[in-house]
N, C-alpha and C positions, 0 to 999 in steps of 0.2 A: 205274585204281587207283594207278598209279605217280604220276600228277600229284597225286591226293588225298593220298597219303602224304607227298610232298615239302612240300605246303602245311601239313600238320599238324606236320611237323618244324620248319618255319620258325616256326610259331605258338608251339610249345613252346620253341624257342630264344629267341624274343623275350621270352616270359614269364620264362624262366630269367634272362636278362640283367636284366630289370626287377627280379626278386626279389633277385638278387645286389647290384645297385646300391642297392636299398632297404635291404638289410641293412648294406651298407658305410656308408651315411649314418647309419643308426640307431646302429651301434657308434661311429662318429666322434662323434656328438652325445653318446652316453652317456659316452665318455671325457672329452669337454670338460666335461660336467656334474660328473663325479667330481673332475676336477682343480680346478675352480673352487670346489667346496664348495657349489654352489647346491643348495638343497633343505634346508639346515640352518636352517630358519626364514626363508630369504630371501623366500619367497612372502609372508610376513607383512610383512616390511620393505618389499617392493615395493608392496604394497597400501597401506601407510601413506604412503609417500613420494609415491604417485600423487595423494594428496589435496592435495598442495602444488602440483599442476599439472605440466605436461610438463617445465618447466624447474625442476630441483630446487634451483637457486640462489635461487629466489624463494620466500619463506615468507609468504604473504598473511595467515595466521592467527596468526603469531608476531611480536609487536611488541617490539623491543628498546629502544624509546624510554623515557626516564625518566618515571615516574608514569603510564605507560600499559601495558596488556597486552591481548593478543587473547583470543579465546575459548579456553577450555581444550580440548585435543584430544589425540589420540594413543592413547587407550585404548579398546579394544573393549568394548561394553556387556556382552558375554558373560563378560569377565574379572572375577574376584572381586578387588576392590582393597581393601586395608586402609586406611581413612582415619586418618591420623595427626593427633592432636589437639594444640592448643597447650599448652605447659607452663604451670605456674603463674607468675604475675607475678614471684615472687621469683627466677626463673631468667633474667631479662632479660639480665643480664651474666654468666651462668654460664661459668666456665672449669673444666671437669671435672678436669683434672690439676693445677690450682693452686687448688683450692677452699679457701677460708679456714678453714672448720670442720675439714676433713680435715687441713690443714697443721698446725693447732695440736696434733694428736695425735702429731707427730713431734718428735724432739729438735732443739733450737735450735743445738746445737753445729755449727760450721762451715756454718751456713746450711742444714742438711739439711732443715729444715721448709719452706724456700722452693723446694726442688727439685720435680721432677715426682713426684706421687703420684696415680696414676690410680685411679678407682673400679673395683672388681671387676665382672665381667659382670652379676651380679644387681643391682647398684646403678646401672647405666647408665640414663639417661633414654631413654624411647621416645616422645618428643613433640617438637614444633617450638618452638624458642626464639622468643618474641615480641619484636618491636621495641618500644621505648618509644613511648608516645603522642606524636604530633607528629613522629616521625622523618622526616627528609628526606634526599634524596640529597646527599652532600657537595659542596662547591664544587669546580669543576674546578681543576686545577693550572695556574698557580702560586698562585691565590687561596687554595686550600686550605692552603697552607703557613702562611698568616697568620690564617685564620679557620676556626673549626669551629662548626657550629650547636649551640647549647646543648642542644636536645632530643635530640641523638644521644649525648651523654655528659654527662648533667646532674649533674656533680660540681664543686662550687666550692671544695673544700678546698685545692687547690693555689693558687688565687688569693689565699688568706689566708696559707698557710704560706710561700709563695714571693713574697709581694707586693713586697718590697724587692729581689728578685733578677731581676725583669723576665722571669719565665718565661711567665706567662699572666695575662690580664686579662679580667674579665667585663664585657661591654658590651651591654646590651639582651638580644637573643636569640642572641648569638654569644659565643664566646670569641675573644679576639684574642691572637696570639702575636707579641710584638715582636721575637723573635729573641735575647733575652737569656738569660743563664744565670748560675749562681753564680760561675763563673770568667770570664765575659765579659759584664759589665754594659753595655759599650758595643756589644754585639751580636756575633752569631756571625761575621758577615762580617769585621769588623776582627780578630777572634781568628784566623780562618782565614788572613787576610793575614799575620799574624805567623808562623804555622806555615809558610806558603808561602815565607817568606824563608829557611827551612832545609830543608824537605821539598819535593821536586819534584812538587808537586801539579798544576801547570798543563800539563805536557808528556806526560801519559798514562802515565808511569812508575808513579805511584800511581793505581790504579783502584778496588781493593776495600779497604774499611776496616771495622774492627770497633770499635763504640762500647760499652764496658762500663759499665753503670750509667748509661743514656743520658738519664734524665729524660724530657722531652717531645721529645727527639731534634732539637733545633734545630741541633746541629752537623751531623748528617746531612742535615737539610733544606737548609742553606745550602751544603753541599758539592756538591749535585746539579748546580747550574749550572756547576760547574767540572769536570763529567764524572767525578766520583768518586761511587761508590755505597757507602753505609755500611749495614752490618747492625748495628742497634742492639738492645740488650736491657736489660731492667730487671725486677726481681722484681715480683710482685703483692704490695704491702706497704701500709704506712700512707699512702704517697703515692698515693692512689687514682687509677687510670686513666692512669698515665704512658704505658704502651704503647698503650692505647686512643686516647689523644690523638695519639700519633705516627702511628698508622695512619689515623685520621680526617684527619690533615693530609696523608696521602699519602706517608709516609716508611716505608721498610722497617724492621720491628721485630718482635720476639717477646718473650714473657714468658720470662725466664731469669735465672739467678744463677750466680756462680762460687762453688761450694760444695765438694762432694766428688766430683761426677761430671764426667767430661770434657765439654767443650763439644761440641755436635752439629755440628761442622764438621771437614772433613778437614785433614790436616797441610799446612803451607805454602800456606794459602788466601788470606791477607790481605797486602796491601802495607803496611798501616798499622793499628796498634791504638791506642786512645785511651781515656784515663780523665780526666774533668774532675770533680774532687771527688766521685768515685764511691763513697767510703767503703769501698773494698775493702782489706782488710789485706794489702797486697802483700808485706810483709816477714815475715809470720807463717809458721810451720811451715817454716822454712828456704827460703822462696821457692817453695813448690809451685805457687802460683797464677801466679807469673811463668813457671814452667816450662811451664804449660799455655798461656799466651799465646805462649811461644816455639815450642811445637809448631805452632800455627796461623799463625805469622808466617813469611813467606818470608825466605830469606837475602837480606840487603840491605834488608829491611823496617824500618819505623820504629815505635817505641813512644813515645807522648806521654803524660806525666803532668803534670796541672795541679792545683794545690792542695796541701793538706797531704800530706807534710811539706816540700815544696820551698820553699826560702828561709825555713825555720823561724825563723832568727835574727831576722828582721824582723817576722814575722807571728804569733809564738806568743801574744802578748797578745790580738790580734784574734781568734785562733782559740780562745782560752780553754782552752788545753791546756798542761801543763807542758813547758817547753822540753827537759827531759831525755828525756821520752817521744818528742817529735818528733825529737830528735837521734838517738835509738836506732832509730827507725823508718826514718829516711833511711839510717842506716849499714847496716841489714839490706838495704834495697833496693839500695844501691850494691854490696854484696857479692854479692847474687844476680845482678845485672846483669853483674858481672865474671865470675862463674862461667859465665854463659850466653854469654859473649863478645859482649856488647852494648857498644858504644862510645858514651859520652855525647858528643854533638856540639853540644849547646846547653843552656844554662841561663840563662834570662832572666826576671826577676821570679819568678812562681810557677809557671813552666812549664819542664820539662826534657824533652829529646828524646834518646832513644838510637837507635842503628842496629845492627841485628843483622848481624854480619859474615858475609860469604858463605862464607868458609873457616874456620868456627868449630872444625873438628876440629884443624887445625894450631894454632889459637890455644890450645886447651886443652892440647895436647901440649907447648906451650912454657911453660905455667904450671907453676912448681915446686910440688910438693906439692898439686896440684889435688885438690879434694874433689869434683870433678864426677863424677857417676855417670851413665853413658850407658845408656839403656834397652836391654833385651835385644832381639835381632832379632825383630821381630813387625810386624804391620800397623799403622802409626801412624794409619791412617784408621778402624780398628775402635774406635768410641767409644760406641756406643749403650748407655747405662746402665753403662758401664765406669768404674771408679774412677780418679781421677787418680793418677799415679805420681810418686814422688819420684826422678825421673830425667830426663835431657835427651834429647829425641828427636834422633837423628842426622839430618843434612841429606840424606845419600845414601839412595837406595832408592825414591824416589817422584817422580822428575822432575828435569829439569835446568833451572835458572832462567836460565842465561845466554842461552838461546834464546827467552825470553819477550818478546814484542813489546810495545811501548807500545800503549795503547788509542787509537783503535778498531781498529788492525791486528790486535790480539789476538783479536778476535771471530771471525775466520774463518781465522787462521793455524793451522797444525797445532800443537796443544798439546804441550808437552814430554813429558808422560806417554805420549802416543800415539807421538810421534816416536821416543821411546826404547824402544818396545815393552813398556811397563809395564802396559798394559791388555790382559789376555788376550782374544784373539779380535777385537780392534779394530785393524786396520791403518790406515795413512794413507789408503788407498783407501776403506775402509769408512767412515771418518770423513767423507771428502769426499762419499761417496754419501749418508750420513745428512743432511748439511747441504743437499744438493740436494733430497732427499726432503721435508725440512721446509719449504723454500721453496715447494715445490709445495702442500703441505698448507695452509700459512698463506695462500697465495693463494686457495685454495678457501674457507677460513674467511672471508676478507674479502668474498667474494661472498655468503656466507650472511648474515653480520652486517656491515652497512655501517657500523656505529658503531665498529668496531675501530680505525680510523685517526683518529677524531675527538677522542680524549682523554676520551671518556665513561667509559672504564675506566682507572683509574689503578693500582690495586693488583691485580695479576694473579698467579695461582698455577698452576704446572704440577705436578700431584700425582705424576707419574712422569716425571722430567725426562730420563732417559737421558743423552745427550751434550750436552744444552742446545740442541738444534736448534730447538725451538719458540721459545724465548726469543730466540735469535740471529736467526731469521727475522723475528720480530716487533719487533725492537729499534727503539726510538724514544724521544726525550727526554720524550714526553708520558706515559710509563708505565714501570713496572718489573715484573719477574717474580721471584717467589719459586720457585726451582727445588728441588723436594723430591725427595730420593733415598730411596725406600723401603728400609728396613733389610733386607728380604728379597729385594731385586732381585738378579738373577743376576750382574750386573756392578756393582761399586761405582765409578761414574764421576763422583762429585761433585767430585773434585779436578780433573777435566777441565773441568767447568762453571766453576769458579773461574779456571782458566787461560785461559778465554775472556773474562775480565773480567766475568763474571756472578756472582750470589750465589745461595746455596741453603742447604739444611739437611737433615740426616738425620731421618727420622721413620718410625714404624711406624703405618700407617693402621688398625690394630686398636685404636688409642688416639686420644684427642682431641689436636688440634694445640695448640701453645703460643701461643694467641692469644685475643682476646676475640671475642664474637659480632659479626657484621656488619662484618668488616674487609677483605673482598676483593670486588672488583667483578666479576671474571670468573675462573672456575675451569676449567682444562683438564686432562683425564686421558686418557692414551693407554695402553691395555692394562692399566689399573689393576685392573679387576675380574677379568680373566683371571688376573692375578698373585695376587690375594687369594682366588681361588676355593678353597674348602675350608680357608681360613686363618682367616677371621672372617666375621661376618654382613654381607651387602651392605647391609642396612637400617641397621646401625650406621655404616657408611662414608657412606651417603647422608645420614643425619641430621647427621653431623659436617659434611658439605659444606653442608647447609642452615644450620647454626649459624654458620659463618664467612662465608657469602655474604650480601651486602647485599640488602635488598628491591629487586627489579627488577634484580638482578645476573644475569649470564649464565653458562651452563655449556656446555662442549663436551666430549662424551665420544666417544672413538674406540676401538672394540673389536670383537671377533667378534660376529656377529649373535646367536648363541645366548645369549651372555652379556648383551648389551644388551636382549634380550627379557625376561629376568628382571629387569634393572634397571628397565626401562620399567614393569613392573607395580607395583613399589614406588613409583616416582615418581608414579604415578597418584593416590596418596593423600597427596601432599606439598605441594599448593598451588603446583605448578610448571606452567607451560605448556610443552609440549615437542613435538618431532617427531623421528621416526626417519628417517634419510635414507641414500641410497646413498653408497658411496664415490665420490670424484670421477672414478674410472676406470670407473664403471658398475655396474649391478646384479649382474653375475656375480662381483664381488669379495666374498668373505664378510665382510670388514671393513666395518663401517657407522659412521655418525656420528649421535649423538644430540645435538640442541641444545635448550636449555631456557632459560626465564626464570623467575626466582622472582617470584611475585606479591607485590604490595604489601599488607601488612596489619600492624596494630599491636595493642598491648594493648587488649583489650576489643572488638575487631572480631569479630562473629559470622561474617562471611564475608570472604574476601579481596576486594580491590577492584581494578578494572582502570584506574580513572581517578579523579581528584579534581576 
């Protein structure tokens, strides 16, 4: 009996040990599952990505090549998908917040009617903007600088209105851009050479530039080869398609105007600002428009003014304007420049150049009876729909420019705003970690989309730019990135983006972006839909992405899986080919990647096409 009992005891002991070990393993796995977030829709994501094969870097059914597309995929048949229909042909070039009919209902005073006026929710379109018949992929850079397919922007008015100014010429099935302009009939290159004799354009000191009233953006187009990136803007007015031409050429541009609202850029953003016969009344209203340029111009930055009223004594007859008016206009500009502590460093022919002093505060204190009114202490980067102020933005309070490196060192050097502790919650260490993280992410993207390095994508947008890590990791002369800072972002870091030698803009994605349809080749969005969850309709954001994306353009979305599952369902009705993929660190990470290609289709097509 004793032997039998000891055997039973040993059996029970073995079973107990086995049960305890099993429970330990179970709770360990349960804890890992809870920490990873697995289970929040991850099973769906894993099932989808498995269809791409064992190696998630290979997408056999998603073709990024021009004028080709793979079979549509990514949506379960059991899901109810709303098919979004094409809009009427009249909306081919629709710009919701700069709609011409709506604009004419607003007052013309101070260009108010040319500012952003977006439709209310009940008037928003819920359809897909069609491309014009015959639309083709733009030429690769640098050929795109000089040639634009006629079918992509079929407007000849500028070829007639600006025929003698060498802006644009119509030749067969293309527009040709000779590089001329109203103020540089010999070409933008020679004009920039003249500026470079005064402004340090060649050594990386001047990297970011603002071109106000840019026309077809030839100035910005020819600055590119000198490693200067220009943000160009012009209104949607009688000169049809100025900004559309600029973006078809592969030059950064937005629809915009200097009116009553502050420009959508942070303070101290640009190394140089430029106006070439831009018809902006700089001397009006005691120089308020010059004060706004001063806000976005870095201490030590340059302002270039070409055309009227400079050298009015010689040119007033050619300009067909009374010399008294021109003399008064220049007097007001000179007075405003003096008040802003801008020093005129050159005036040659019809071009004058001022430099903003680095220590403008001491300059103004030395001026006797100065009429300068300094803005009250506030955030100079808070600009979205805020009115311009009749005051001068102080230099202090948002970065130290003495430590700003020349470009390209600037790209990965610690930005002054971060070095000086002016971005809450972002230390030098966190900034460096962010840069490292985005190098890793971009490396993964290049494995997913082999065309990222080829120049296939010229105009790229990052819809939620953060510290600019995506654009910095992707940096290449073959393309540029529009870094968008959502106005509802937790941290306003657009100033940091500019300090890295990149460009960007503030925007609220509950509204349409200030651009024409089909102006971006690739759109990236990190955490955007999580940010706008419960703020506005995901469908509205996705329709806006579709509006500004070229046919056969690519999309990369990075977000939490539960959000991307909702996004995926909407995309299923949008004529996009797409796949949901795991994070580069594996399926247990709740953050996923959705990649997509917009199908090629044009006006009159009953179905989208995958090849021609």
